[in-house]
mmCIF file of the N, C-alpha and C atoms, coordinates in Angstrom:
data_MODEL
# 
_entry.id   MODEL 
# 
loop_
_atom_site.group_PDB 
_atom_site.id 
_atom_site.type_symbol 
_atom_site.label_atom_id 
_atom_site.label_alt_id 
_atom_site.label_comp_id 
_atom_site.label_asym_id 
_atom_site.label_entity_id 
_atom_site.label_seq_id 
_atom_site.pdbx_PDB_ins_code 
_atom_site.Cartn_x 
_atom_site.Cartn_y 
_atom_site.Cartn_z 
_atom_site.occupancy 
_atom_site.B_iso_or_equiv 
_atom_site.pdbx_formal_charge 
_atom_site.auth_seq_id 
_atom_site.auth_comp_id 
_atom_site.auth_asym_id 
_atom_site.auth_atom_id 
_atom_site.pdbx_PDB_model_num 
ATOM 1   N N  . MET A 1 1  ? 12.771  -1.028  -2.012  1.00 0.00 ? 1  MET A N  1 
ATOM 2   C CA . MET A 1 1  ? 12.065  -2.194  -1.509  1.00 0.00 ? 1  MET A CA 1 
ATOM 3   C C  . MET A 1 1  ? 10.589  -1.846  -1.354  1.00 0.00 ? 1  MET A C  1 
ATOM 4   N N  . LEU A 1 2  ? 9.729   -2.749  -1.777  1.00 0.00 ? 2  LEU A N  1 
ATOM 5   C CA . LEU A 1 2  ? 8.296   -2.605  -1.585  1.00 0.00 ? 2  LEU A CA 1 
ATOM 6   C C  . LEU A 1 2  ? 7.800   -3.712  -0.683  1.00 0.00 ? 2  LEU A C  1 
ATOM 7   N N  . ILE A 1 3  ? 6.833   -3.380  0.157   1.00 0.00 ? 3  ILE A N  1 
ATOM 8   C CA . ILE A 1 3  ? 6.161   -4.402  0.953   1.00 0.00 ? 3  ILE A CA 1 
ATOM 9   C C  . ILE A 1 3  ? 4.827   -4.674  0.272   1.00 0.00 ? 3  ILE A C  1 
ATOM 10  N N  . LEU A 1 4  ? 4.611   -5.904  -0.127  1.00 0.00 ? 4  LEU A N  1 
ATOM 11  C CA . LEU A 1 4  ? 3.354   -6.306  -0.752  1.00 0.00 ? 4  LEU A CA 1 
ATOM 12  C C  . LEU A 1 4  ? 2.493   -6.998  0.288   1.00 0.00 ? 4  LEU A C  1 
ATOM 13  N N  . TYR A 1 5  ? 1.277   -6.506  0.455   1.00 0.00 ? 5  TYR A N  1 
ATOM 14  C CA . TYR A 1 5  ? 0.363   -7.051  1.460   1.00 0.00 ? 5  TYR A CA 1 
ATOM 15  C C  . TYR A 1 5  ? -0.582  -8.068  0.837   1.00 0.00 ? 5  TYR A C  1 
ATOM 16  N N  . PRO A 1 6  ? -1.073  -9.009  1.646   1.00 0.00 ? 6  PRO A N  1 
ATOM 17  C CA . PRO A 1 6  ? -1.964  -10.038 1.113   1.00 0.00 ? 6  PRO A CA 1 
ATOM 18  C C  . PRO A 1 6  ? -3.335  -9.474  0.746   1.00 0.00 ? 6  PRO A C  1 
ATOM 19  N N  . ARG A 1 7  ? -3.941  -10.097 -0.253  1.00 0.00 ? 7  ARG A N  1 
ATOM 20  C CA . ARG A 1 7  ? -5.298  -9.731  -0.658  1.00 0.00 ? 7  ARG A CA 1 
ATOM 21  C C  . ARG A 1 7  ? -6.276  -10.675 0.038   1.00 0.00 ? 7  ARG A C  1 
ATOM 22  N N  . LEU A 1 8  ? -7.344  -10.104 0.587   1.00 0.00 ? 8  LEU A N  1 
ATOM 23  C CA . LEU A 1 8  ? -8.376  -10.889 1.272   1.00 0.00 ? 8  LEU A CA 1 
ATOM 24  C C  . LEU A 1 8  ? -9.355  -11.471 0.258   1.00 0.00 ? 8  LEU A C  1 
ATOM 25  N N  . SER A 1 9  ? -10.203 -12.360 0.710   1.00 0.00 ? 9  SER A N  1 
ATOM 26  C CA . SER A 1 9  ? -11.161 -13.006 -0.198  1.00 0.00 ? 9  SER A CA 1 
ATOM 27  C C  . SER A 1 9  ? -12.140 -12.008 -0.820  1.00 0.00 ? 9  SER A C  1 
ATOM 28  N N  . ASN A 1 10 ? -12.379 -10.879 -0.163  1.00 0.00 ? 10 ASN A N  1 
ATOM 29  C CA . ASN A 1 10 ? -13.277 -9.866  -0.721  1.00 0.00 ? 10 ASN A CA 1 
ATOM 30  C C  . ASN A 1 10 ? -12.570 -8.921  -1.696  1.00 0.00 ? 10 ASN A C  1 
ATOM 31  N N  . GLY A 1 11 ? -11.271 -9.143  -1.938  1.00 0.00 ? 11 GLY A N  1 
ATOM 32  C CA . GLY A 1 11 ? -10.514 -8.333  -2.883  1.00 0.00 ? 11 GLY A CA 1 
ATOM 33  C C  . GLY A 1 11 ? -9.749  -7.184  -2.258  1.00 0.00 ? 11 GLY A C  1 
ATOM 34  N N  . ASN A 1 12 ? -10.018 -6.873  -0.993  1.00 0.00 ? 12 ASN A N  1 
ATOM 35  C CA . ASN A 1 12 ? -9.298  -5.806  -0.310  1.00 0.00 ? 12 ASN A CA 1 
ATOM 36  C C  . ASN A 1 12 ? -7.900  -6.253  0.076   1.00 0.00 ? 12 ASN A C  1 
ATOM 37  N N  . VAL A 1 13 ? -7.016  -5.279  0.298   1.00 0.00 ? 13 VAL A N  1 
ATOM 38  C CA . VAL A 1 13 ? -5.655  -5.552  0.741   1.00 0.00 ? 13 VAL A CA 1 
ATOM 39  C C  . VAL A 1 13 ? -5.603  -5.373  2.248   1.00 0.00 ? 13 VAL A C  1 
ATOM 40  N N  . LEU A 1 14 ? -4.965  -6.300  2.956   1.00 0.00 ? 14 LEU A N  1 
ATOM 41  C CA . LEU A 1 14 ? -4.836  -6.205  4.407   1.00 0.00 ? 14 LEU A CA 1 
ATOM 42  C C  . LEU A 1 14 ? -3.515  -5.519  4.743   1.00 0.00 ? 14 LEU A C  1 
ATOM 43  N N  . TRP A 1 15 ? -3.596  -4.223  5.085   1.00 0.00 ? 15 TRP A N  1 
ATOM 44  C CA . TRP A 1 15 ? -2.429  -3.413  5.438   1.00 0.00 ? 15 TRP A CA 1 
ATOM 45  C C  . TRP A 1 15 ? -2.133  -3.571  6.919   1.00 0.00 ? 15 TRP A C  1 
ATOM 46  N N  . THR A 1 16 ? -0.848  -3.556  7.270   1.00 0.00 ? 16 THR A N  1 
ATOM 47  C CA . THR A 1 16 ? -0.414  -3.585  8.668   1.00 0.00 ? 16 THR A CA 1 
ATOM 48  C C  . THR A 1 16 ? 0.630   -2.505  8.872   1.00 0.00 ? 16 THR A C  1 
ATOM 49  N N  . CYS A 1 17 ? 0.449   -1.692  9.922   1.00 0.00 ? 17 CYS A N  1 
ATOM 50  C CA . CYS A 1 17 ? 1.428   -0.652  10.238  1.00 0.00 ? 17 CYS A CA 1 
ATOM 51  C C  . CYS A 1 17 ? 2.718   -1.316  10.706  1.00 0.00 ? 17 CYS A C  1 
ATOM 52  N N  . ASP A 1 18 ? 3.847   -0.897  10.150  1.00 0.00 ? 18 ASP A N  1 
ATOM 53  C CA . ASP A 1 18 ? 5.129   -1.474  10.546  1.00 0.00 ? 18 ASP A CA 1 
ATOM 54  C C  . ASP A 1 18 ? 5.681   -0.839  11.824  1.00 0.00 ? 18 ASP A C  1 
ATOM 55  N N  . ASN A 1 19 ? 4.931   0.093   12.403  1.00 0.00 ? 19 ASN A N  1 
ATOM 56  C CA . ASN A 1 19 ? 5.346   0.745   13.643  1.00 0.00 ? 19 ASN A CA 1 
ATOM 57  C C  . ASN A 1 19 ? 4.575   0.208   14.849  1.00 0.00 ? 19 ASN A C  1 
ATOM 58  N N  . CYS A 1 20 ? 3.253   -0.004  14.682  1.00 0.00 ? 20 CYS A N  1 
ATOM 59  C CA . CYS A 1 20 ? 2.436   -0.403  15.840  1.00 0.00 ? 20 CYS A CA 1 
ATOM 60  C C  . CYS A 1 20 ? 1.592   -1.647  15.600  1.00 0.00 ? 20 CYS A C  1 
ATOM 61  N N  . ASP A 1 21 ? 1.637   -2.226  14.411  1.00 0.00 ? 21 ASP A N  1 
ATOM 62  C CA . ASP A 1 21 ? 0.905   -3.450  14.051  1.00 0.00 ? 21 ASP A CA 1 
ATOM 63  C C  . ASP A 1 21 ? -0.611  -3.289  13.961  1.00 0.00 ? 21 ASP A C  1 
ATOM 64  N N  . VAL A 1 22 ? -1.129  -2.064  13.886  1.00 0.00 ? 22 VAL A N  1 
ATOM 65  C CA . VAL A 1 22 ? -2.546  -1.856  13.613  1.00 0.00 ? 22 VAL A CA 1 
ATOM 66  C C  . VAL A 1 22 ? -2.813  -2.344  12.196  1.00 0.00 ? 22 VAL A C  1 
ATOM 67  N N  . THR A 1 23 ? -3.985  -2.915  11.955  1.00 0.00 ? 23 THR A N  1 
ATOM 68  C CA . THR A 1 23 ? -4.322  -3.397  10.615  1.00 0.00 ? 23 THR A CA 1 
ATOM 69  C C  . THR A 1 23 ? -5.539  -2.663  10.070  1.00 0.00 ? 23 THR A C  1 
ATOM 70  N N  . ALA A 1 24 ? -5.668  -2.664  8.756   1.00 0.00 ? 24 ALA A N  1 
ATOM 71  C CA . ALA A 1 24 ? -6.817  -2.064  8.085   1.00 0.00 ? 24 ALA A CA 1 
ATOM 72  C C  . ALA A 1 24 ? -6.984  -2.723  6.727   1.00 0.00 ? 24 ALA A C  1 
ATOM 73  N N  . GLU A 1 25 ? -8.230  -2.743  6.253   1.00 0.00 ? 25 GLU A N  1 
ATOM 74  C CA . GLU A 1 25 ? -8.514  -3.229  4.910   1.00 0.00 ? 25 GLU A CA 1 
ATOM 75  C C  . GLU A 1 25 ? -8.517  -2.046  3.955   1.00 0.00 ? 25 GLU A C  1 
ATOM 76  N N  . VAL A 1 26 ? -7.845  -2.205  2.823   1.00 0.00 ? 26 VAL A N  1 
ATOM 77  C CA . VAL A 1 26 ? -7.738  -1.136  1.835   1.00 0.00 ? 26 VAL A CA 1 
ATOM 78  C C  . VAL A 1 26 ? -8.355  -1.627  0.533   1.00 0.00 ? 26 VAL A C  1 
ATOM 79  N N  . SER A 1 27 ? -9.267  -0.845  -0.005  1.00 0.00 ? 27 SER A N  1 
ATOM 80  C CA . SER A 1 27 ? -9.869  -1.177  -1.301  1.00 0.00 ? 27 SER A CA 1 
ATOM 81  C C  . SER A 1 27 ? -9.019  -0.562  -2.397  1.00 0.00 ? 27 SER A C  1 
ATOM 82  N N  . GLU A 1 28 ? -8.092  -1.321  -2.915  1.00 0.00 ? 28 GLU A N  1 
ATOM 83  C CA . GLU A 1 28 ? -7.200  -0.855  -3.985  1.00 0.00 ? 28 GLU A CA 1 
ATOM 84  C C  . GLU A 1 28 ? -6.939  -2.028  -4.906  1.00 0.00 ? 28 GLU A C  1 
ATOM 85  N N  . PHE A 1 29 ? -7.397  -1.910  -6.136  1.00 0.00 ? 29 PHE A N  1 
ATOM 86  C CA . PHE A 1 29 ? -7.335  -3.040  -7.040  1.00 0.00 ? 29 PHE A CA 1 
ATOM 87  C C  . PHE A 1 29 ? -6.132  -3.034  -7.960  1.00 0.00 ? 29 PHE A C  1 
ATOM 88  N N  . GLU A 1 30 ? -5.336  -1.971  -7.941  1.00 0.00 ? 30 GLU A N  1 
ATOM 89  C CA . GLU A 1 30 ? -4.203  -1.869  -8.846  1.00 0.00 ? 30 GLU A CA 1 
ATOM 90  C C  . GLU A 1 30 ? -2.895  -2.365  -8.247  1.00 0.00 ? 30 GLU A C  1 
ATOM 91  N N  . THR A 1 31 ? -2.801  -2.431  -6.915  1.00 0.00 ? 31 THR A N  1 
ATOM 92  C CA . THR A 1 31 ? -1.528  -2.799  -6.290  1.00 0.00 ? 31 THR A CA 1 
ATOM 93  C C  . THR A 1 31 ? -1.742  -3.386  -4.904  1.00 0.00 ? 31 THR A C  1 
ATOM 94  N N  . ASN A 1 32 ? -0.793  -4.182  -4.465  1.00 0.00 ? 32 ASN A N  1 
ATOM 95  C CA . ASN A 1 32 ? -0.767  -4.694  -3.093  1.00 0.00 ? 32 ASN A CA 1 
ATOM 96  C C  . ASN A 1 32 ? 0.238   -3.913  -2.256  1.00 0.00 ? 32 ASN A C  1 
ATOM 97  N N  . ALA A 1 33 ? 0.889   -2.913  -2.854  1.00 0.00 ? 33 ALA A N  1 
ATOM 98  C CA . ALA A 1 33 ? 1.913   -2.121  -2.170  1.00 0.00 ? 33 ALA A CA 1 
ATOM 99  C C  . ALA A 1 33 ? 1.285   -0.849  -1.615  1.00 0.00 ? 33 ALA A C  1 
ATOM 100 N N  . VAL A 1 34 ? 0.477   -0.984  -0.572  1.00 0.00 ? 34 VAL A N  1 
ATOM 101 C CA . VAL A 1 34 ? -0.225  0.168   -0.021  1.00 0.00 ? 34 VAL A CA 1 
ATOM 102 C C  . VAL A 1 34 ? 0.565   0.811   1.110   1.00 0.00 ? 34 VAL A C  1 
ATOM 103 N N  . ALA A 1 35 ? 0.240   2.077   1.393   1.00 0.00 ? 35 ALA A N  1 
ATOM 104 C CA . ALA A 1 35 ? 0.833   2.817   2.501   1.00 0.00 ? 35 ALA A CA 1 
ATOM 105 C C  . ALA A 1 35 ? -0.242  3.743   3.049   1.00 0.00 ? 35 ALA A C  1 
ATOM 106 N N  . LEU A 1 36 ? -0.406  3.747   4.353   1.00 0.00 ? 36 LEU A N  1 
ATOM 107 C CA . LEU A 1 36 ? -1.425  4.578   4.992   1.00 0.00 ? 36 LEU A CA 1 
ATOM 108 C C  . LEU A 1 36 ? -0.821  5.420   6.098   1.00 0.00 ? 36 LEU A C  1 
ATOM 109 N N  . VAL A 1 37 ? -1.468  6.545   6.406   1.00 0.00 ? 37 VAL A N  1 
ATOM 110 C CA . VAL A 1 37 ? -1.094  7.346   7.567   1.00 0.00 ? 37 VAL A CA 1 
ATOM 111 C C  . VAL A 1 37 ? -1.704  6.657   8.779   1.00 0.00 ? 37 VAL A C  1 
ATOM 112 N N  . CYS A 1 38 ? -0.872  6.306   9.748   1.00 0.00 ? 38 CYS A N  1 
ATOM 113 C CA . CYS A 1 38 ? -1.355  5.601   10.936  1.00 0.00 ? 38 CYS A CA 1 
ATOM 114 C C  . CYS A 1 38 ? -1.543  6.576   12.092  1.00 0.00 ? 38 CYS A C  1 
ATOM 115 N N  . THR A 1 39 ? -2.506  6.279   12.944  1.00 0.00 ? 39 THR A N  1 
ATOM 116 C CA . THR A 1 39 ? -2.788  7.127   14.105  1.00 0.00 ? 39 THR A CA 1 
ATOM 117 C C  . THR A 1 39 ? -1.709  7.027   15.177  1.00 0.00 ? 39 THR A C  1 
ATOM 118 N N  . CYS A 1 40 ? -0.831  6.038   15.094  1.00 0.00 ? 40 CYS A N  1 
ATOM 119 C CA . CYS A 1 40 ? 0.189   5.881   16.125  1.00 0.00 ? 40 CYS A CA 1 
ATOM 120 C C  . CYS A 1 40 ? 1.164   7.053   16.147  1.00 0.00 ? 40 CYS A C  1 
ATOM 121 N N  . ASP A 1 41 ? 1.492   7.605   14.968  1.00 0.00 ? 41 ASP A N  1 
ATOM 122 C CA . ASP A 1 41 ? 2.413   8.743   14.916  1.00 0.00 ? 41 ASP A CA 1 
ATOM 123 C C  . ASP A 1 41 ? 2.066   9.737   13.801  1.00 0.00 ? 41 ASP A C  1 
ATOM 124 N N  . MET A 1 42 ? 0.914   9.518   13.137  1.00 0.00 ? 42 MET A N  1 
ATOM 125 C CA . MET A 1 42 ? 0.431   10.376  12.053  1.00 0.00 ? 42 MET A CA 1 
ATOM 126 C C  . MET A 1 42 ? 1.440   10.482  10.905  1.00 0.00 ? 42 MET A C  1 
ATOM 127 N N  . LYS A 1 43 ? 2.146   9.377   10.640  1.00 0.00 ? 43 LYS A N  1 
ATOM 128 C CA . LYS A 1 43 ? 3.078   9.292   9.518   1.00 0.00 ? 43 LYS A CA 1 
ATOM 129 C C  . LYS A 1 43 ? 2.679   8.126   8.622   1.00 0.00 ? 43 LYS A C  1 
ATOM 130 N N  . VAL A 1 44 ? 3.173   8.160   7.391   1.00 0.00 ? 44 VAL A N  1 
ATOM 131 C CA . VAL A 1 44 ? 2.869   7.100   6.427   1.00 0.00 ? 44 VAL A CA 1 
ATOM 132 C C  . VAL A 1 44 ? 3.690   5.857   6.764   1.00 0.00 ? 44 VAL A C  1 
ATOM 133 N N  . HIS A 1 45 ? 3.009   4.710   6.802   1.00 0.00 ? 45 HIS A N  1 
ATOM 134 C CA . HIS A 1 45 ? 3.664   3.429   7.034   1.00 0.00 ? 45 HIS A CA 1 
ATOM 135 C C  . HIS A 1 45 ? 3.185   2.434   5.990   1.00 0.00 ? 45 HIS A C  1 
ATOM 136 N N  . PRO A 1 46 ? 4.020   1.601   5.466   1.00 0.00 ? 46 PRO A N  1 
ATOM 137 C CA . PRO A 1 46 ? 5.466   1.639   5.619   1.00 0.00 ? 46 PRO A CA 1 
ATOM 138 C C  . PRO A 1 46 ? 6.060   2.742   4.752   1.00 0.00 ? 46 PRO A C  1 
ATOM 139 N N  . LYS A 1 47 ? 7.074   3.368   5.229   1.00 0.00 ? 47 LYS A N  1 
ATOM 140 C CA . LYS A 1 47 ? 7.717   4.487   4.530   1.00 0.00 ? 47 LYS A CA 1 
ATOM 141 C C  . LYS A 1 47 ? 8.199   4.060   3.140   1.00 0.00 ? 47 LYS A C  1 
ATOM 142 N N  . CYS A 1 48 ? 8.663   2.821   3.018   1.00 0.00 ? 48 CYS A N  1 
ATOM 143 C CA . CYS A 1 48 ? 9.198   2.353   1.733   1.00 0.00 ? 48 CYS A CA 1 
ATOM 144 C C  . CYS A 1 48 ? 8.126   2.272   0.651   1.00 0.00 ? 48 CYS A C  1 
ATOM 145 N N  . ASN A 1 49 ? 6.845   2.197   1.018   1.00 0.00 ? 49 ASN A N  1 
ATOM 146 C CA . ASN A 1 49 ? 5.768   2.150   0.032   1.00 0.00 ? 49 ASN A CA 1 
ATOM 147 C C  . ASN A 1 49 ? 5.184   3.526   -0.272  1.00 0.00 ? 49 ASN A C  1 
ATOM 148 N N  . SER A 1 50 ? 5.603   4.538   0.441   1.00 0.00 ? 50 SER A N  1 
ATOM 149 C CA . SER A 1 50 ? 4.985   5.860   0.332   1.00 0.00 ? 50 SER A CA 1 
ATOM 150 C C  . SER A 1 50 ? 5.030   6.418   -1.083  1.00 0.00 ? 50 SER A C  1 
ATOM 151 N N  . ASP A 1 51 ? 6.195   6.491   -1.710  1.00 0.00 ? 51 ASP A N  1 
ATOM 152 C CA . ASP A 1 51 ? 6.298   7.023   -3.071  1.00 0.00 ? 51 ASP A CA 1 
ATOM 153 C C  . ASP A 1 51 ? 5.522   6.172   -4.062  1.00 0.00 ? 51 ASP A C  1 
ATOM 154 N N  . TRP A 1 52 ? 5.643   4.885   -3.922  1.00 0.00 ? 52 TRP A N  1 
ATOM 155 C CA . TRP A 1 52 ? 4.963   3.957   -4.816  1.00 0.00 ? 52 TRP A CA 1 
ATOM 156 C C  . TRP A 1 52 ? 3.456   4.199   -4.811  1.00 0.00 ? 52 TRP A C  1 
ATOM 157 N N  . TYR A 1 53 ? 2.904   4.403   -3.620  1.00 0.00 ? 53 TYR A N  1 
ATOM 158 C CA . TYR A 1 53 ? 1.457   4.539   -3.483  1.00 0.00 ? 53 TYR A CA 1 
ATOM 159 C C  . TYR A 1 53 ? 0.992   5.978   -3.664  1.00 0.00 ? 53 TYR A C  1 
ATOM 160 N N  . TYR A 1 54 ? 1.562   6.915   -2.926  1.00 0.00 ? 54 TYR A N  1 
ATOM 161 C CA . TYR A 1 54 ? 1.073   8.290   -2.937  1.00 0.00 ? 54 TYR A CA 1 
ATOM 162 C C  . TYR A 1 54 ? 1.502   9.096   -4.161  1.00 0.00 ? 54 TYR A C  1 
ATOM 163 N N  . ASN A 1 55 ? 2.615   8.776   -4.767  1.00 0.00 ? 55 ASN A N  1 
ATOM 164 C CA . ASN A 1 55 ? 3.022   9.464   -5.994  1.00 0.00 ? 55 ASN A CA 1 
ATOM 165 C C  . ASN A 1 55 ? 2.568   8.710   -7.233  1.00 0.00 ? 55 ASN A C  1 
ATOM 166 N N  . ARG A 1 56 ? 1.756   7.682   -7.033  1.00 0.00 ? 56 ARG A N  1 
ATOM 167 C CA . ARG A 1 56 ? 1.111   6.903   -8.093  1.00 0.00 ? 56 ARG A CA 1 
ATOM 168 C C  . ARG A 1 56 ? 2.110   6.272   -9.056  1.00 0.00 ? 56 ARG A C  1 
ATOM 169 N N  . LEU A 1 57 ? 3.259   5.860   -8.536  1.00 0.00 ? 57 LEU A N  1 
ATOM 170 C CA . LEU A 1 57 ? 4.240   5.183   -9.373  1.00 0.00 ? 57 LEU A CA 1 
ATOM 171 C C  . LEU A 1 57 ? 3.706   3.847   -9.873  1.00 0.00 ? 57 LEU A C  1 
ATOM 172 N N  . PHE A 1 58 ? 2.778   3.240   -9.121  1.00 0.00 ? 58 PHE A N  1 
ATOM 173 C CA . PHE A 1 58 ? 2.206   1.970   -9.564  1.00 0.00 ? 58 PHE A CA 1 
ATOM 174 C C  . PHE A 1 58 ? 1.414   2.155   -10.849 1.00 0.00 ? 58 PHE A C  1 
ATOM 175 N N  . ILE A 1 59 ? 0.775   3.313   -11.017 1.00 0.00 ? 59 ILE A N  1 
ATOM 176 C CA . ILE A 1 59 ? 0.048   3.586   -12.262 1.00 0.00 ? 59 ILE A CA 1 
ATOM 177 C C  . ILE A 1 59 ? 1.037   3.725   -13.416 1.00 0.00 ? 59 ILE A C  1 
ATOM 178 N N  . THR A 1 60 ? 2.158   4.409   -13.187 1.00 0.00 ? 60 THR A N  1 
ATOM 179 C CA . THR A 1 60 ? 3.194   4.557   -14.206 1.00 0.00 ? 60 THR A CA 1 
ATOM 180 C C  . THR A 1 60 ? 3.726   3.187   -14.611 1.00 0.00 ? 60 THR A C  1 
ATOM 181 N N  . ASN A 1 61 ? 3.932   2.314   -13.640 1.00 0.00 ? 61 ASN A N  1 
ATOM 182 C CA . ASN A 1 61 ? 4.420   0.971   -13.894 1.00 0.00 ? 61 ASN A CA 1 
ATOM 183 C C  . ASN A 1 61 ? 3.429   0.171   -14.738 1.00 0.00 ? 61 ASN A C  1 
ATOM 184 N N  . ILE A 1 62 ? 2.164   0.288   -14.432 1.00 0.00 ? 62 ILE A N  1 
ATOM 185 C CA . ILE A 1 62 ? 1.127   -0.434  -15.172 1.00 0.00 ? 62 ILE A CA 1 
ATOM 186 C C  . ILE A 1 62 ? 1.115   0.048   -16.624 1.00 0.00 ? 62 ILE A C  1 
ATOM 187 N N  . ARG A 1 63 ? 1.217   1.357   -16.823 1.00 0.00 ? 63 ARG A N  1 
ATOM 188 C CA . ARG A 1 63 ? 1.220   1.903   -18.197 1.00 0.00 ? 63 ARG A CA 1 
ATOM 189 C C  . ARG A 1 63 ? 2.433   1.423   -18.980 1.00 0.00 ? 63 ARG A C  1 
ATOM 190 N N  . LYS A 1 64 ? 3.592   1.336   -18.330 1.00 0.00 ? 64 LYS A N  1 
ATOM 191 C CA . LYS A 1 64 ? 4.807   0.850   -19.008 1.00 0.00 ? 64 LYS A CA 1 
ATOM 192 C C  . LYS A 1 64 ? 4.623   -0.583  -19.480 1.00 0.00 ? 64 LYS A C  1 
ATOM 193 N N  . LYS A 1 65 ? 3.987   -1.408  -18.654 1.00 0.00 ? 65 LYS A N  1 
ATOM 194 C CA . LYS A 1 65 ? 3.779   -2.812  -19.016 1.00 0.00 ? 65 LYS A CA 1 
ATOM 195 C C  . LYS A 1 65 ? 2.842   -2.950  -20.210 1.00 0.00 ? 65 LYS A C  1 
ATOM 196 N N  . LYS A 1 66 ? 1.867   -2.041  -20.350 1.00 0.00 ? 66 LYS A N  1 
ATOM 197 C CA . LYS A 1 66 ? 0.893   -2.130  -21.431 1.00 0.00 ? 66 LYS A CA 1 
ATOM 198 C C  . LYS A 1 66 ? 1.456   -1.662  -22.764 1.00 0.00 ? 66 LYS A C  1 
ATOM 199 N N  . ILE A 1 67 ? 2.524   -0.856  -22.716 1.00 0.00 ? 67 ILE A N  1 
ATOM 200 C CA . ILE A 1 67 ? 3.083   -0.314  -23.969 1.00 0.00 ? 67 ILE A CA 1 
ATOM 201 C C  . ILE A 1 67 ? 3.809   -1.391  -24.744 1.00 0.00 ? 67 ILE A C  1 
# 
């Protein structure tokens, strides 16, 4: 499962921690499935997006679509 976050009018993605509800703007133009380390527990949130974002699976997916 991936959590897709909304894109703001400036093109940034509005990320929300699924543990403490802190929000942040992320400048990422390739995906809306972002994951960040939050200060609430110093872990990546949301956990379900971690591999997708940090292991760059979204780049692999984009390349597959172009082939």
